C-alpha positions as CSV (number, residue, x, y, z in Angstrom):
1,X,-32.9,34.6,-16.7
2,X,-32.9,30.5,-16.7
3,X,-35.8,28.4,-15.8
4,X,-34.5,27.4,-12.6
5,X,-34.1,31.6,-11.6
6,X,-37.3,32.7,-12.7
7,X,-39.2,29.5,-11.0
8,X,-37.3,30.3,-8.0
9,X,-38.3,34.3,-8.3
10,X,-42.2,33.6,-8.9
11,X,-42.2,31.0,-6.6
12,X,-39.3,31.4,-3.8
13,X,-40.6,29.3,-1.0
14,X,-40.5,26.2,-2.4
15,X,-37.4,25.6,-4.3
16,X,-34.8,26.3,-0.8
17,X,-37.4,24.3,0.9
18,X,-37.4,21.4,-1.9
19,X,-33.2,21.6,-1.6
20,X,-33.1,21.8,2.2
21,X,-35.2,18.6,2.5
22,X,-33.1,17.0,-0.3
23,X,-30.1,18.1,1.7
24,X,-31.4,16.9,5.2
25,X,-32.5,13.3,3.9
26,X,-28.7,13.1,2.2
27,X,-26.7,13.6,5.2
28,X,-29.0,11.4,7.2
29,X,-28.8,8.8,4.9
30,X,-24.8,9.1,5.1
31,X,-24.8,8.8,8.5
32,X,-26.8,5.3,8.5
33,X,-24.2,4.3,5.7
34,X,-21.4,5.0,7.5
35,X,-23.5,2.9,10.3
36,X,-23.9,0.1,8.2
37,X,-20.5,-0.5,7.3
38,X,-19.4,-0.4,10.5
39,X,-21.9,-3.0,11.4
40,X,-21.1,-5.3,8.3
41,X,-17.9,-5.1,9.5
42,X,-18.6,-6.5,13.1
43,X,-21.0,-8.9,11.3
44,X,-17.6,-10.0,9.4
45,X,-14.8,-10.1,12.2
46,X,-17.9,-12.0,14.6
47,X,-18.5,-14.8,11.7
48,X,-22.0,-13.4,11.7
49,X,-22.1,-13.4,7.9
50,X,-24.2,-16.5,7.7
51,X,-25.9,-16.4,11.0
52,X,-28.9,-16.1,8.6
53,X,-29.0,-18.8,6.6
54,X,-31.7,-17.8,3.7
55,X,-32.0,-14.4,2.5
56,X,-33.7,-11.8,2.3
57,X,-35.6,-13.1,5.4
58,X,-34.0,-14.6,8.4
59,X,-34.7,-18.1,9.3
60,X,-37.6,-17.6,7.2
61,X,-39.4,-14.6,9.4
62,X,-38.8,-10.9,9.4
63,X,-37.9,-11.0,12.9
64,X,-36.5,-14.5,13.8
65,X,-37.4,-14.3,18.1
66,X,-36.3,-18.0,17.8
67,X,-33.2,-18.2,16.8
68,X,-31.9,-14.4,18.4
69,X,-28.7,-14.5,19.7
70,X,-25.6,-11.7,19.1
71,X,-24.6,-13.2,15.6
72,X,-28.2,-13.2,14.4
73,X,-28.8,-10.0,15.7
74,X,-25.9,-8.4,13.9
75,X,-26.8,-10.1,11.0
76,X,-30.3,-9.3,11.3
77,X,-29.9,-5.3,11.9
78,X,-27.3,-5.1,9.2
79,X,-29.9,-6.2,6.9
80,X,-32.5,-4.1,8.6
81,X,-30.3,-0.8,8.1
82,X,-29.9,-1.9,4.6
83,X,-33.1,-2.2,3.9
84,X,-34.1,1.4,5.7
85,X,-31.1,2.9,3.5
86,X,-33.0,1.2,0.5
87,X,-36.0,3.2,1.4
88,X,-34.5,6.3,1.9
89,X,-32.8,6.1,-1.3
90,X,-36.1,5.7,-3.2
91,X,-37.6,9.0,-1.4
92,X,-34.0,10.6,-2.3
93,X,-34.5,9.9,-6.2
94,X,-38.3,10.4,-6.1
95,X,-38.0,13.7,-4.4
96,X,-35.8,14.6,-6.9
97,X,-37.1,14.0,-10.0
98,X,-40.5,15.5,-8.5
99,X,-39.1,18.7,-7.5
100,X,-36.5,18.8,-10.7
101,X,-37.7,22.4,-11.9
102,X,-36.4,23.7,-8.7
103,X,-33.2,22.0,-8.4
104,X,-29.6,21.6,-9.9
105,X,-30.3,19.5,-13.2
106,X,-27.4,17.1,-11.9
107,X,-29.2,16.1,-8.8
108,X,-32.0,13.8,-10.5
109,X,-29.3,11.9,-12.5
110,X,-26.9,11.5,-9.2
111,X,-30.0,10.7,-6.8
112,X,-30.7,7.9,-9.5
113,X,-27.2,6.8,-9.8
114,X,-27.2,6.5,-5.9
115,X,-30.4,4.5,-6.0
116,X,-29.2,2.0,-8.7
117,X,-25.9,1.2,-6.4
118,X,-27.7,1.2,-3.4
119,X,-30.2,-1.6,-5.3
120,X,-27.1,-3.3,-7.1
121,X,-25.5,-3.7,-3.2
122,X,-28.6,-5.4,-2.3
123,X,-28.2,-8.3,-4.9
124,X,-24.7,-8.6,-3.5
125,X,-25.5,-8.5,-0.1
126,X,-28.3,-11.5,-1.1
127,X,-25.3,-13.5,-2.8
128,X,-23.1,-13.3,0.0
129,X,-25.1,-15.2,1.5
130,X,-26.2,-17.7,-0.9
131,X,-22.8,-17.8,-2.5
132,X,-21.7,-18.2,1.5
133,X,-19.6,-15.6,1.7
134,X,-17.1,-16.0,-1.2
135,X,-14.3,-13.5,-1.0
136,X,-14.8,-11.5,-4.6
137,X,-18.6,-10.9,-3.5
138,X,-17.5,-9.8,0.0
139,X,-14.8,-7.4,-1.4
140,X,-17.2,-5.7,-4.2
141,X,-19.9,-5.7,-1.8
142,X,-17.9,-3.3,0.3
143,X,-16.9,-1.3,-2.6
144,X,-19.9,-0.6,-4.1
145,X,-20.9,0.6,-0.1
146,X,-17.8,2.9,-0.2
147,X,-19.1,4.0,-3.8
148,X,-22.5,5.0,-2.4
149,X,-20.6,6.3,0.4
150,X,-19.3,8.7,-1.1
151,X,-21.7,9.6,-3.7
152,X,-24.0,10.7,-1.3
153,X,-21.3,12.7,0.0
154,X,-20.7,14.6,-3.1
155,X,-24.4,15.2,-3.6
156,X,-25.0,16.4,0.2
157,X,-21.6,18.6,-0.1
158,X,-22.8,20.1,-3.5
159,X,-25.9,21.1,-2.2
160,X,-24.7,22.8,1.1
161,X,-24.4,26.5,1.4
162,X,-20.5,27.1,0.5
163,X,-18.8,30.8,-0.3
164,X,-15.5,30.0,-1.1
165,X,-12.7,32.2,-0.9
166,X,-11.6,31.5,-4.7
167,X,-7.9,30.5,-3.1
168,X,-7.7,26.7,-3.5
169,X,-6.2,26.8,-7.1
170,X,-6.0,23.6,-9.3
171,X,-3.5,21.5,-7.3
172,X,-5.3,21.1,-4.3
173,X,-8.4,19.7,-5.8
174,X,-6.3,17.7,-8.0
175,X,-4.4,16.5,-5.1
176,X,-7.2,15.3,-2.9
177,X,-9.2,13.5,-5.3
178,X,-6.0,11.5,-6.1
179,X,-5.5,11.0,-2.6
180,X,-9.5,9.7,-2.0
181,X,-8.8,7.5,-4.8
182,X,-6.2,6.2,-3.3
183,X,-7.8,5.3,-0.2
184,X,-10.7,4.2,-2.1
185,X,-8.5,1.3,-3.8
186,X,-6.9,0.7,-0.3
187,X,-10.0,0.1,1.2
188,X,-10.9,-2.8,-1.5
189,X,-7.5,-4.2,-0.4
190,X,-8.5,-4.4,2.7
191,X,-11.3,-6.3,2.1
192,X,-10.0,-8.5,0.1
193,X,-7.3,-9.4,3.2
194,X,-10.2,-9.7,5.2
195,X,-12.8,-11.9,3.2
196,X,-10.0,-14.0,2.8
197,X,-8.7,-13.8,6.3
198,X,-5.2,-13.8,4.5
199,X,-3.7,-12.2,7.6
200,X,-4.9,-15.6,9.6
201,X,-3.3,-17.9,7.0
202,X,-0.3,-16.1,6.6
203,X,0.5,-16.3,10.2
204,X,-0.5,-19.7,10.6
205,X,0.6,-21.6,7.1
206,X,2.9,-18.8,5.4
207,X,-0.5,-18.8,2.8
208,X,-2.1,-15.6,0.9
209,X,0.9,-13.5,2.8
210,X,1.3,-11.7,-0.9
211,X,-2.4,-10.5,-0.1
212,X,-1.5,-9.5,3.1
213,X,1.7,-7.3,2.5
214,X,0.5,-6.2,-0.8
215,X,-2.5,-3.9,1.9
216,X,0.7,-3.3,4.1
217,X,2.8,-1.7,1.1
218,X,-0.3,0.2,-0.4
219,X,-0.5,2.3,2.6
220,X,2.4,4.6,1.5
221,X,0.2,5.9,-1.6
222,X,-2.3,7.2,0.2
223,X,-0.7,8.2,3.4
224,X,1.6,10.6,0.9
225,X,-0.8,12.0,-1.1
226,X,-3.5,13.0,2.3
227,X,0.0,14.3,4.0
228,X,0.1,16.2,0.5
229,X,-3.4,17.7,1.2
230,X,-2.5,18.6,4.6
231,X,0.7,20.3,3.6
232,X,-0.9,22.0,0.9
233,X,-3.6,23.2,3.4
234,X,-1.3,24.8,5.3
235,X,0.8,26.6,3.1
236,X,-2.3,27.9,0.9
237,X,-2.8,31.5,2.2
238,X,-6.4,32.6,2.7
239,X,-8.1,29.3,2.7
240,X,-11.7,28.8,3.3
241,X,-11.5,27.7,7.3
242,X,-13.9,24.7,6.0
243,X,-11.1,23.4,4.2
244,X,-8.8,23.6,6.7
245,X,-10.4,22.3,9.0
246,X,-11.2,19.1,6.6
247,X,-7.4,18.9,5.7
248,X,-6.8,19.3,9.7
249,X,-9.4,16.2,10.0
250,X,-8.1,14.2,7.5
251,X,-4.7,14.0,8.4
252,X,-5.8,12.8,12.0
253,X,-8.1,10.0,10.6
254,X,-4.8,9.0,8.6
255,X,-2.9,8.6,11.9
256,X,-5.5,7.1,14.0
257,X,-5.9,4.5,10.7
258,X,-2.2,3.8,10.8
259,X,-2.2,3.4,14.4
260,X,-5.2,1.0,14.6
261,X,-3.7,-0.9,11.5
262,X,-0.6,-1.7,13.5
263,X,-2.9,-2.6,16.5
264,X,-5.0,-5.0,14.7
265,X,-2.1,-7.1,12.6
266,X,-0.2,-7.0,16.1
267,X,-2.7,-8.2,17.9
268,X,-3.7,-10.9,14.7
269,X,-7.3,-9.5,14.7
270,X,-8.0,-10.6,18.0
271,X,-9.7,-7.4,19.5
272,X,-12.8,-7.2,17.3
273,X,-13.6,-3.8,17.7
274,X,-10.2,-2.0,16.7
275,X,-10.9,-4.3,13.5
276,X,-14.5,-2.8,13.7
277,X,-12.9,0.4,14.1
278,X,-10.4,0.4,11.4
279,X,-12.8,0.2,8.7
280,X,-14.7,2.9,10.2
281,X,-11.9,5.1,10.4
282,X,-10.8,4.2,6.6
283,X,-14.3,5.2,5.5
284,X,-14.5,8.5,7.3
285,X,-11.1,9.2,6.3
286,X,-12.5,8.7,2.5
287,X,-15.6,10.8,3.5
288,X,-13.3,13.9,4.6
289,X,-11.2,13.4,1.5
290,X,-14.5,13.2,-0.8
291,X,-15.6,16.6,0.8
292,X,-12.5,18.4,0.6
293,X,-12.5,18.0,-3.2
294,X,-15.9,19.0,-3.9
295,X,-15.8,21.9,-1.5
296,X,-12.0,22.6,-3.5
297,X,-13.8,22.3,-6.8
298,X,-16.5,24.8,-5.6
299,X,-13.9,27.0,-4.0
300,X,-12.0,26.9,-7.4
301,X,-15.2,27.6,-9.3
302,X,-15.6,30.4,-7.6
303,X,-12.3,32.0,-7.9
304,X,-12.7,31.2,-11.9
305,X,-15.4,33.6,-11.9
306,X,-14.0,36.5,-9.6
307,X,-11.8,36.6,-12.2
308,X,-13.7,36.5,-15.2
309,X,-15.8,39.4,-13.5
310,X,-12.6,41.4,-12.9
311,X,-11.4,41.2,-16.3
312,X,-15.0,42.2,-17.5
313,X,-14.9,45.2,-15.2
314,X,-11.6,46.3,-16.5
315,X,-12.6,45.8,-20.3
316,X,-15.9,47.9,-19.3
317,X,-13.5,51.0,-17.5
């Protein structure tokens, strides 16, 4: 019997309570992070990235009431949400280490990694202001936010109760992980296009067209990989309903994302809500694929346990 199992028997109430508390906190941070990325996108398309000329304060104040307008509010609220997420990440790491005896051994380290990402994200956020929205820093800013978002999703999904059917096999987790990586890379390309205003420059003066066309051509690999996840899920018998639902969700988000991408291109990024929705749906698609991958891996592991148990039973009989 492991130390964790012995601790659960001697004090059965504490471990589930700590685990549930941490799981609820993780999912709250996930939602806040998705909102943060949407607000960050709105800040960019509204040209509000430098609405607060200083950092971490805004016009030297916590709340710049005198200078407040829509652009200042977007940048200020973006920083406020980021600060709340940072405090929540500190709480997550602290709780994970405090209750480490009754939690999975990987959890304190994963929460510490998430905390490190949000600290780095904060540094990048400050540099976007002090370096006047330099495109490589802006791109890294979104890339780190997406990595933090996926890390939280992995933690939350791993802590969520799940009894798989053992039918996911080896192929589904690999394909879904590949799709998630491709969507992440495509999101970075999109951030590069946005941070360099490549679409505007290409249409106006035929500059940076290679950057824009690379993002357009880059749609193909993640699209094919995501469709493969959907088709394999449909063709896998007795697959867990949660995996089927996530696959269908990923397929729907993929179609919506492509439609939004076409609309933003056709309208030359003139409709700000479409541009914000494009990035938010991309993050949601990445989240669906990451969640699918974690559950598929858990399903595969449970299937291996079932096979191992069956072999032991046969040997004993």
